[in-house]
C-alpha positions as CSV (number, residue, x, y, z in Angstrom):
1,M,-7.9,-29.2,-4.7
2,R,-7.2,-27.0,-1.8
3,N,-9.9,-24.2,-2.0
4,V,-10.2,-21.4,0.7
5,T,-12.8,-19.0,0.7
6,V,-12.0,-15.4,2.1
7,A,-14.1,-12.1,2.4
8,A,-13.5,-8.7,2.1
9,T,-15.9,-6.6,4.6
10,Q,-16.3,-2.6,4.5
11,M,-18.5,-0.5,7.1
12,I,-19.2,2.9,8.0
13,G,-16.9,4.1,10.9
14,G,-17.8,6.4,14.0
15,W,-16.3,7.1,18.0
16,N,-18.0,4.8,19.9
17,V,-15.8,1.4,20.1
18,E,-17.8,-0.9,21.3
19,E,-20.4,0.0,18.5
20,N,-18.0,-0.7,16.1
21,I,-16.7,-4.0,17.3
22,A,-20.2,-4.6,17.1
23,R,-20.7,-3.6,13.3
24,G,-17.6,-5.5,13.1
25,E,-18.7,-8.9,14.4
26,R,-22.1,-8.9,12.1
27,L,-20.3,-8.6,9.1
28,V,-17.6,-11.5,10.1
29,R,-21.1,-13.3,11.2
30,D,-22.7,-12.6,7.8
31,A,-19.4,-13.4,5.9
32,A,-19.0,-16.7,7.9
33,A,-22.6,-17.5,7.4
34,K,-21.7,-17.1,3.3
35,G,-19.0,-20.0,3.8
36,A,-15.9,-17.3,4.2
37,Q,-12.9,-18.8,6.0
38,I,-10.3,-16.0,6.3
39,I,-12.4,-12.4,6.6
40,L,-10.7,-9.2,6.2
41,L,-12.1,-6.2,8.4
42,Q,-10.9,-2.2,7.4
43,E,-8.0,-0.4,8.9
44,L,-8.3,1.1,12.3
45,F,-12.0,0.2,12.6
46,E,-12.0,0.7,16.1
47,R,-12.9,4.0,15.7
48,N,-12.5,7.1,13.1
49,Y,-9.7,7.8,10.7
50,F,-8.3,9.9,13.5
51,C,-5.5,10.8,11.8
52,Q,-6.8,13.9,9.5
53,K,-5.1,16.4,12.4
54,Q,-2.6,16.1,15.0
55,K,-4.4,16.2,18.1
56,P,-2.0,14.9,21.2
57,D,-5.2,13.5,22.5
58,Y,-5.5,11.3,20.1
59,L,-2.8,9.4,21.0
60,A,-4.2,7.8,24.3
61,F,-6.4,5.7,21.5
62,A,-3.5,3.1,21.5
63,T,-3.5,0.0,23.9
64,T,-1.1,-3.0,24.1
65,V,-2.4,-5.9,22.0
66,A,-3.2,-7.7,25.3
67,E,-5.7,-4.6,26.4
68,N,-7.1,-4.2,23.3
69,K,-10.4,-4.1,23.1
70,A,-11.2,-5.9,19.5
71,V,-8.5,-7.8,19.7
72,A,-10.0,-9.9,22.8
73,H,-13.7,-9.5,21.4
74,F,-12.5,-11.2,18.1
75,T,-10.3,-13.7,19.8
76,K,-13.5,-15.1,21.1
77,I,-15.2,-14.9,18.0
78,A,-12.8,-16.8,15.8
79,K,-12.5,-19.5,17.6
80,E,-16.7,-19.6,17.7
81,L,-17.2,-19.6,14.3
82,N,-13.3,-21.4,13.0
83,V,-12.6,-18.3,10.7
84,V,-9.3,-16.4,10.7
85,L,-9.6,-12.6,11.6
86,P,-6.4,-10.5,10.8
87,I,-7.4,-7.0,13.3
88,S,-6.1,-3.9,12.7
89,I,-5.2,-1.9,16.2
90,Y,-3.9,0.8,17.1
91,E,-0.6,-0.7,19.1
92,K,1.2,0.8,21.9
93,A,4.6,-1.1,22.7
94,G,6.5,0.8,25.2
95,N,7.1,4.1,24.2
96,C,6.0,3.3,20.4
97,L,3.2,3.3,18.8
98,Y,2.5,1.5,15.9
99,N,-0.3,0.8,13.3
100,S,-0.7,-3.0,13.3
101,V,-2.8,-5.9,12.9
102,V,-2.9,-8.8,14.8
103,I,-3.8,-12.3,13.6
104,I,-6.1,-14.8,15.1
105,D,-6.0,-18.1,14.1
106,A,-9.6,-20.1,13.6
107,D,-9.1,-21.5,16.6
108,G,-8.1,-18.4,18.9
109,E,-4.7,-18.6,18.5
110,N,-2.7,-15.2,18.1
111,L,-0.4,-15.7,15.2
112,G,1.7,-12.8,16.0
113,T,1.5,-8.8,14.9
114,Y,2.6,-7.1,11.9
115,R,3.5,-3.4,12.0
116,K,2.6,-1.2,9.4
117,S,6.3,-0.6,7.4
118,H,5.5,2.9,5.3
119,I,3.9,5.4,7.3
120,P,2.5,8.6,5.0
121,D,2.4,11.7,5.9
122,G,0.2,14.4,4.0
123,P,-3.1,16.7,4.2
124,G,-5.8,15.0,6.6
125,Y,-3.3,11.8,6.6
126,S,-1.2,13.1,9.0
127,E,0.2,9.1,10.1
128,K,3.8,10.1,11.0
129,Y,2.4,11.6,13.7
130,Y,0.8,9.4,15.3
131,F,2.6,6.3,14.3
132,T,6.3,4.8,14.5
133,P,7.7,3.0,11.2
134,G,7.0,-0.9,11.5
135,D,10.2,-3.2,12.8
136,T,8.4,-6.6,12.0
137,G,9.6,-6.5,8.7
138,F,7.4,-8.1,6.3
139,K,6.0,-11.5,7.9
140,V,3.8,-14.3,6.6
141,F,1.2,-15.8,9.0
142,A,0.5,-19.7,8.4
143,T,-3.2,-20.3,9.5
144,K,-5.6,-22.8,9.3
145,Y,-6.5,-22.7,5.5
146,A,-3.9,-20.7,4.2
147,K,-0.3,-18.7,4.3
148,I,-0.9,-15.3,4.5
149,G,1.2,-12.0,4.0
150,V,-0.6,-8.7,5.2
151,G,0.1,-5.4,4.5
152,I,-1.7,-2.3,5.5
153,C,-2.9,0.7,3.9
154,W,0.1,3.0,2.1
155,D,2.0,-0.8,2.4
156,Q,0.0,-1.1,-0.4
157,W,1.2,1.3,-2.7
158,F,4.4,-0.7,-3.0
159,P,5.5,-3.9,-5.0
160,E,8.3,-4.4,-2.4
161,C,5.9,-5.8,0.0
162,A,3.3,-7.8,-1.8
163,R,6.6,-9.7,-3.7
164,S,8.5,-10.0,-0.4
165,M,5.6,-11.5,1.4
166,A,5.3,-13.7,-1.9
167,L,8.9,-14.9,-1.5
168,M,8.1,-15.9,1.7
169,G,5.7,-18.1,0.9
170,A,2.5,-16.3,1.1
171,E,-0.7,-17.7,-0.7
172,L,-3.1,-14.8,-0.4
173,L,-2.4,-11.2,0.1
174,F,-4.7,-9.2,2.1
175,Y,-4.3,-5.0,2.4
176,P,-6.9,-3.1,5.2
177,T,-7.3,0.5,4.4
178,A,-8.6,3.9,4.9
179,I,-8.5,6.0,1.8
180,G,-10.9,8.1,0.3
181,S,-10.8,11.8,-0.4
182,E,-8.1,14.5,-0.4
183,P,-9.7,17.4,2.1
184,H,-7.0,19.5,0.1
185,D,-8.3,19.0,-3.3
186,P,-11.5,17.8,-3.7
187,T,-10.7,17.4,-7.4
188,I,-7.9,14.7,-6.9
189,S,-9.9,10.8,-6.8
190,S,-6.7,7.9,-6.1
191,R,-9.9,5.3,-6.4
192,D,-9.0,3.9,-9.5
193,H,-5.2,4.0,-8.8
194,W,-5.8,2.1,-5.8
195,Q,-7.5,-0.3,-7.2
196,R,-5.3,-0.9,-10.2
197,T,-2.2,-0.7,-8.0
198,Q,-3.2,-3.8,-6.1
199,Q,-4.5,-5.4,-9.2
200,G,-1.0,-4.8,-10.8
201,H,0.4,-6.6,-6.9
202,A,-1.8,-9.7,-7.5
203,A,-1.1,-10.1,-11.2
204,A,3.0,-9.6,-11.1
205,N,3.0,-12.3,-8.2
206,L,0.4,-14.9,-9.6
207,M,-1.4,-14.6,-5.9
208,P,-5.0,-13.1,-4.8
209,L,-5.6,-10.3,-3.2
210,I,-8.2,-8.8,-0.8
211,A,-8.6,-5.5,0.1
212,S,-11.0,-3.9,3.0
213,N,-11.4,0.2,2.9
214,R,-14.0,2.0,4.8
215,I,-17.3,4.4,3.7
216,G,-18.5,7.6,4.4
217,T,-18.0,11.1,5.3
218,E,-15.8,11.9,8.4
219,T,-15.0,15.2,10.1
220,E,-12.6,16.7,11.9
221,G,-12.3,20.3,12.3
222,D,-11.8,22.2,8.5
223,Y,-11.1,18.3,6.7
224,H,-13.3,16.0,6.3
225,I,-12.5,12.7,3.6
226,T,-14.9,11.0,2.2
227,F,-14.1,7.0,2.4
228,Y,-14.7,5.7,-1.0
229,G,-15.3,1.8,-0.2
230,S,-14.6,0.2,-3.5
231,S,-13.4,-2.9,-1.4
232,F,-12.7,-5.7,-3.5
233,I,-10.9,-9.4,-4.0
234,A,-8.9,-10.3,-7.4
235,D,-7.3,-13.2,-8.7
236,E,-4.3,-14.3,-9.2
237,T,-4.6,-12.5,-12.8
238,G,-5.3,-9.5,-11.1
239,A,-8.9,-9.6,-12.4
240,K,-11.3,-8.0,-10.0
241,V,-13.9,-11.4,-8.9
242,Q,-15.8,-9.1,-6.4
243,E,-15.8,-5.6,-5.5
244,A,-18.3,-3.5,-3.9
245,G,-20.1,0.1,-4.3
246,E,-18.4,3.6,-2.9
247,T,-21.4,4.0,-0.1
248,E,-22.7,0.8,1.2
249,E,-22.1,-1.1,3.7
250,A,-20.3,-4.8,2.3
251,V,-19.4,-8.3,2.7
252,L,-17.4,-9.5,-0.9
253,V,-16.9,-13.2,-0.8
254,H,-15.1,-15.9,-3.1
255,S,-13.3,-19.0,-3.4
256,F,-9.7,-20.3,-4.4
257,D,-8.4,-23.6,-5.2
258,L,-4.9,-22.7,-3.7
259,D,-3.3,-25.7,-5.4
260,A,-4.3,-24.6,-8.8
261,V,-3.3,-21.4,-8.0
262,A,-0.2,-22.3,-7.2
263,A,0.1,-24.8,-10.7
264,T,-0.3,-21.7,-12.6
265,R,2.5,-19.7,-10.4
266,R,5.0,-22.5,-11.3
267,A,4.2,-22.7,-14.5
268,W,4.4,-19.1,-15.8
269,G,8.3,-19.5,-14.1
270,I,8.3,-15.7,-12.8
271,F,9.7,-16.5,-9.6
272,R,12.2,-19.0,-11.8
273,D,13.2,-16.3,-14.2
274,R,13.8,-13.6,-11.0
275,R,17.3,-11.9,-12.0
276,I,18.6,-11.4,-7.9
277,D,22.0,-10.8,-8.9
278,I,20.8,-7.5,-10.9
279,Y,18.2,-5.9,-8.6
280,G,20.8,-4.1,-6.3
281,T,19.4,-0.8,-7.7
282,V,16.1,-1.7,-5.3
283,M,18.2,-1.4,-2.7
284,T,19.2,2.2,-3.5
285,K,17.0,5.4,-2.8
286,D,19.3,7.5,-5.1
287,G,19.7,5.0,-7.9
288,E,23.7,4.4,-6.6
289,T,24.4,4.6,-3.1
290,K,23.5,0.7,-2.0
291,Q,21.2,1.3,2.2
292,P,22.5,-0.9,4.8
293,V,20.3,-4.2,5.5
294,K,18.5,-4.1,9.4
295,Q,18.2,-7.1,10.6
296,G,14.1,-7.3,11.4
297,G,13.1,-4.1,9.6
298,N,12.8,-2.8,6.4
């Protein structure tokens, strides 16, 4: 048996970076006190979700990994509590700005950075203005407790992301998120679709999945988004084993026997029976024209 305890958290946002870091720390400490060893905070938790509108001043929020306050703070917390922390940041690298996650191991070591591959663009979610498409490719990180794959928000709608991380040896899938209502049409709710899509990734790869979202209503001019929380943990069959509500702060904790999960995954034979010789269509956009493979990108 190789038991690993994971946690998903959710909290309200705000513009004060120090307050948000302190709020995140409180949730991390709560999760660690409940036995969690790998703890997920939501996407871009340092401040409000600033992508609702295209504002040049907000581009200045980006920092290098070395200069980022959340990374510096949670490096100390990870080492103190002996926990693994994927930390979502707005990263500045040269002249490019990325939506990134820095993986901090349980001893405080920085294991590296994943940069969000899929960048959305729509009313209230103007991320293409703020973020360069990630150039890291999908990554798997060998932490103290497990090999983990981390995607970021819009990545979670693409089965290729989850499958790629599974093929690279991930044992757990993590998705920090910022998603809620649609400012242009209040009748739209993606909550159930959002959950079911990720539950499908867990089921298709026979791999537990942990998703963290934010809560609360954030206003930007004539736009507002009500983030619907509903963070959850799914087991390797896609079943939700822990789920938060839509409005309250939460810490969800669940344990998995990774050896048992791996045995189930092997027994199903889904990776044994893959037919990569006939999957060429996946490498096209129009169903016919094969796209060139770029080293280190997607």
